[in-house]
C-alpha positions in Angstrom: 0.3 -29.9 -61.8 -1.8 -27.0 -63.2 -3.0 -26.1 -59.7 0.6 -26.0 -58.4 1.7 -23.8 -61.2 -1.1 -21.4 -60.5 -0.4 -21.4 -56.8 3.2 -20.6 -57.4 2.2 -17.9 -59.9 -0.2 -16.3 -57.3 2.3 -16.4 -54.5 5.0 -14.9 -56.7 2.7 -12.1 -57.8 1.7 -11.4 -54.3 5.2 -11.0 -53.0 6.2 -9.1 -56.1 3.4 -6.6 -55.7 5.0 -4.2 -53.3 1.7 -2.5 -52.4 -0.1 -5.7 -51.3 2.9 -7.3 -49.7 4.1 -4.4 -47.6 0.6 -3.6 -46.6 0.2 -7.1 -45.3 3.6 -7.2 -43.8 3.5 -3.9 -41.9 0.0 -4.4 -40.6 0.9 -6.7 -37.7 4.0 -4.6 -36.8 2.0 -1.4 -36.8 -0.7 -3.0 -34.7 1.8 -4.3 -32.1 3.4 -0.8 -31.9 0.0 0.9 -31.5 -1.2 -1.6 -28.9 2.0 -1.3 -26.8 1.8 2.5 -27.1 -1.8 3.1 -26.4 -3.3 0.0 -24.8 -0.6 -1.4 -22.5 -1.3 1.1 -19.6 -5.1 0.5 -20.0 -4.6 -3.2 -19.8 -2.2 -2.8 -16.8 -4.7 -0.7 -14.9 -7.4 -3.2 -15.6 -5.4 -6.1 -14.2 -4.3 -4.1 -11.1 -7.9 -3.2 -10.4 -8.8 -6.9 -10.3 -6.2 -7.8 -7.6 -7.3 -7.9 -4.0 -6.3 -4.8 -2.1 -2.9 -5.1 -0.4 -1.9 -8.2 -2.3 1.7 -7.9 -3.7 1.9 -9.1 -7.3 5.4 -9.3 -8.9 5.8 -6.7 -11.6 7.0 -9.2 -14.2 3.8 -11.2 -13.8 1.8 -8.1 -14.6 4.1 -7.3 -17.5 3.5 -10.9 -18.8 -0.2 -10.6 -18.5 -0.2 -7.2 -20.4 2.2 -8.5 -23.1 0.2 -11.7 -23.8 -3.1 -9.8 -23.9 -1.5 -7.4 -26.4 -0.1 -10.0 -28.7 -3.3 -12.1 -28.6 -5.3 -9.1 -29.7 -2.8 -8.3 -32.5 -2.6 -11.9 -33.8 -6.4 -12.3 -33.7 -6.8 -9.3 -36.0 -3.9 -9.9 -38.2 -4.8 -13.4 -39.2 -8.0 -12.1 -40.8 -6.9 -8.7 -42.1 -3.7 -10.1 -43.7 -5.8 -12.8 -45.4 -7.9 -10.1 -47.0 -4.8 -8.2 -48.2 -3.3 -11.5 -49.6 -6.6 -12.4 -51.3 -6.9 -9.1 -53.1 -4.8 -10.6 -55.9 -7.9 -12.5 -57.0 -9.7 -9.1 -57.4 -6.6 -7.5 -59.0 -6.7 -10.2 -61.7 -10.2 -9.1 -62.5 -9.2 -5.4 -62.5 -6.3 -6.0 -64.9 -8.2 -8.5 -67.1 -5.7 -11.3 -66.3 -8.6 -13.4 -65.1 -10.2 -13.5 -68.6 -6.9 -14.8 -70.1 -6.9 -17.6 -67.4 -10.5 -18.5 -68.0 -10.2 -18.9 -71.8 -7.2 -21.1 -71.3 -7.5 -24.9 -70.7 -7.4 -24.3 -66.9 -10.5 -25.6 -65.1 -12.4 -23.1 -63.0 -12.1 -25.3 -60.0 -8.3 -25.3 -60.3 -8.3 -21.6 -60.7 -10.4 -21.0 -57.6 -8.4 -23.5 -55.5 -5.1 -21.8 -56.6 -6.3 -18.5 -55.2 -7.4 -20.0 -51.9 -4.2 -22.0 -51.3 -1.9 -19.2 -52.4 -3.7 -16.8 -50.1 -3.4 -19.3 -47.3 0.3 -19.9 -47.8 1.1 -16.1 -48.1 -1.0 -15.3 -45.0 0.6 -18.0 -43.0 4.1 -16.9 -43.8 3.3 -13.4 -42.7 1.3 -14.3 -39.6 3.9 -16.9 -38.4 6.6 -14.2 -38.8 4.4 -11.9 -36.8 4.0 -14.6 -34.2 7.7 -14.9 -33.9 8.1 -11.2 -33.3 5.3 -11.3 -30.7 7.0 -14.2 -28.9 10.3 -12.3 -28.8 8.5 -9.3 -27.3 6.9 -11.5 -24.6 10.3 -13.0 -23.9 11.7 -9.6 -23.3 8.8 -8.3 -21.2 7.7 -11.4 -19.2 7.7 -15.0 -20.4 5.3 -17.5 -18.8 4.5 -19.6 -21.8 5.1 -23.4 -21.8 6.2 -25.3 -24.9 2.7 -26.7 -25.1 1.2 -23.2 -25.0 3.5 -22.1 -27.9 2.4 -25.0 -30.1 -1.3 -24.4 -29.2 -0.8 -20.8 -30.1 0.7 -21.8 -33.5 -2.3 -24.1 -34.1 -4.7 -21.2 -33.2 -3.0 -19.0 -35.7 -3.3 -21.7 -38.4 -7.0 -22.2 -37.7 -7.7 -18.5 -37.7 -5.8 -18.0 -40.9 -7.9 -20.8 -42.5 -11.0 -19.0 -41.3 -9.8 -15.6 -42.6 -8.8 -17.0 -46.0 -12.2 -18.7 -46.4 -14.0 -15.5 -45.3 -12.0 -13.3 -47.6 -12.5 -15.7 -50.5 -16.3 -15.4 -50.1 -16.3 -11.6 -49.7 -13.7 -10.9 -52.5 -15.6 -13.1 -54.9 -18.1 -10.2 -55.4 -15.4 -7.5 -55.8 -14.3 -6.3 -59.3 -12.8 -2.8 -58.9 -9.9 -1.1 -57.2 -12.4 1.1 -55.3 -14.1 -1.9 -53.9 -10.8 -3.3 -52.8 -10.0 -0.1 -50.9 -13.4 0.1 -49.3 -13.5 -3.5 -48.1 -9.9 -3.3 -46.9 -10.7 -0.2 -44.8 -13.9 -1.7 -43.4 -12.2 -5.0 -42.4 -9.1 -3.2 -40.9 -11.2 -0.8 -38.9 -14.1 -3.0 -37.9 -13.0 -6.6 -37.4 -11.0 -5.9 -34.3 -14.1 -4.6 -32.5 -16.5 -7.4 -33.5 -14.0 -10.1 -32.6 -13.2 -8.7 -29.2 -9.6 -7.8 -29.9 -9.7 -4.1 -29.4 -12.2 -4.2 -26.4 -13.1 -7.2 -24.4 -16.6 -8.5 -25.1 -17.3 -8.5 -21.4 -17.2 -4.7 -21.5 -20.1 -4.5 -23.9 -23.8 -4.6 -23.1 -25.6 -7.9 -22.7 -27.4 -7.7 -26.0 -24.2 -6.9 -27.9 -22.4 -9.7 -26.2 -25.0 -12.1 -27.3 -24.9 -10.8 -30.9 -21.1 -11.0 -31.0 -21.3 -14.6 -29.6 -22.7 -15.6 -33.0 -19.6 -14.5 -34.8 -16.9 -17.2 -35.3 -14.0 -14.8 -35.1 -14.9 -14.1 -31.4 -13.9 -17.7 -30.6 -10.7 -17.5 -32.5 -9.7 -14.5 -30.5 -10.5 -16.3 -27.2 -8.5 -19.4 -28.3 -5.4 -17.3 -28.9 -5.9 -15.4 -25.7 -6.4 -18.5 -23.7 -3.2 -20.1 -24.8 -1.1 -16.9 -24.8 -2.2 -16.0 -21.2 -2.5 -19.4 -19.6 1.0 -19.4 -18.1 0.7 -15.9 -16.6 -2.7 -16.8 -15.0 -1.2 -20.0 -13.6 1.6 -18.0 -12.1 -1.0 -15.7 -10.4 -2.4 -18.8 -8.7 1.1 -19.8 -7.6 1.5 -16.3 -6.1 -1.6 -16.9 -4.0 -4.3 -15.1 -5.9 -7.6 -16.8 -5.1 -9.1 -18.9 -7.8 -12.2 -16.8 -7.9 -10.1 -13.7 -8.6 -8.2 -15.5 -11.4 -11.5 -16.6 -13.0 -12.8 -13.0 -12.7 -9.7 -11.8 -14.6 -10.2 -14.5 -17.2 -13.8 -13.4 -17.6 -12.7 -9.8 -18.0 -10.3 -10.5 -20.9 -12.6 -13.0 -22.6 -10.5 -16.1 -21.9 -13.9 -17.3 -20.6 -16.7 -16.8 -23.1 -20.4 -17.2 -22.3 -23.2 -17.8 -24.8 -26.7 -17.3 -23.4 -25.2 -17.6 -19.9 -23.4 -20.9 -20.6 -19.6 -21.0 -20.6 -18.1 -22.1 -23.9 -15.3 -24.5 -23.5 -12.1 -24.6 -25.5 -13.1 -27.7 -27.5 -16.4 -26.0 -28.4 -14.5 -22.9 -29.6 -12.4 -25.1 -31.9 -15.5 -26.7 -33.3 -17.2 -23.4 -33.9 -14.1 -22.0 -35.7 -13.5 -25.1 -37.7 -17.2 -25.5 -38.6 -17.5 -21.8 -39.7 -14.4 -22.3 -41.9 -15.9 -25.4 -43.6 -19.2 -23.6 -44.2 -17.4 -20.6 -45.8 -15.4 -23.0 -47.9 -18.6 -24.7 -49.0 -20.1 -21.3 -49.9 -17.0 -20.4 -51.9 -17.1 -23.7 -53.8 -20.8 -23.2 -54.6 -20.3 -19.6 -55.7 -17.7 -20.8 -58.2 -19.8 -23.7 -59.4 -22.8 -21.4 -59.9 -20.6 -19.0 -61.9 -19.3 -21.9 -64.0 -22.9 -23.0 -64.8 -24.0 -19.4 -65.4 
């Protein structure tokens, strides 16, 4: 009961804090607008360069490829950056001193830590699923090739990536205690995460050493999962239109639907295992950090 009360309290405070809420809410919308404005032509040119010379490809298929690559990039970034914004409430309580009042109350430290995690998870999921709905509407307008199964897999991918982002933000934010640190971490995550997870630029465009290094980062596999399920229908349509299998696979390689680790292709089940395993490890670290603080 205590945990539920704290969870409701944290969710209510998050949505009541206009700064945190609107920052989290507008981030996906701004990303989508920026991607459509500045990256759509680059993605289009990249796809056109991968088609055999003289092969006619319907314009709506190209539009579908571009749109799904755009939304997969946006969702891959938003699931983590929004989690950090939502989880800043934990730091805000330290800044305002509210955490001291909670700690001297009969509330157990484990319940307090759990309430922050679950509240962040719920708030982030609400925002990211709203962003997913906007993305799907955009794809429907531009070029829809998603099956019902693809949509449900996409929703599952968002859930898993939000779980990962919430666990990661919980560990990082555990060490923050000032407003300046919140601003610094928020800026670093917003600016840098998209590059290291392969959302802004495909990993295949990096050097071999950097590709190998990024292959150790779990977020990379979250991006690839979302991209696989968002773009699956458009790639299948290319095969129907007569594009050779080798050319389709080359395009999938170019946009990181196919990921390679030390030269070996990583399958979708393995990507799920990596992302789920990393989330469990981060959760364990978060639990141990709170246990250590309790003992200290």
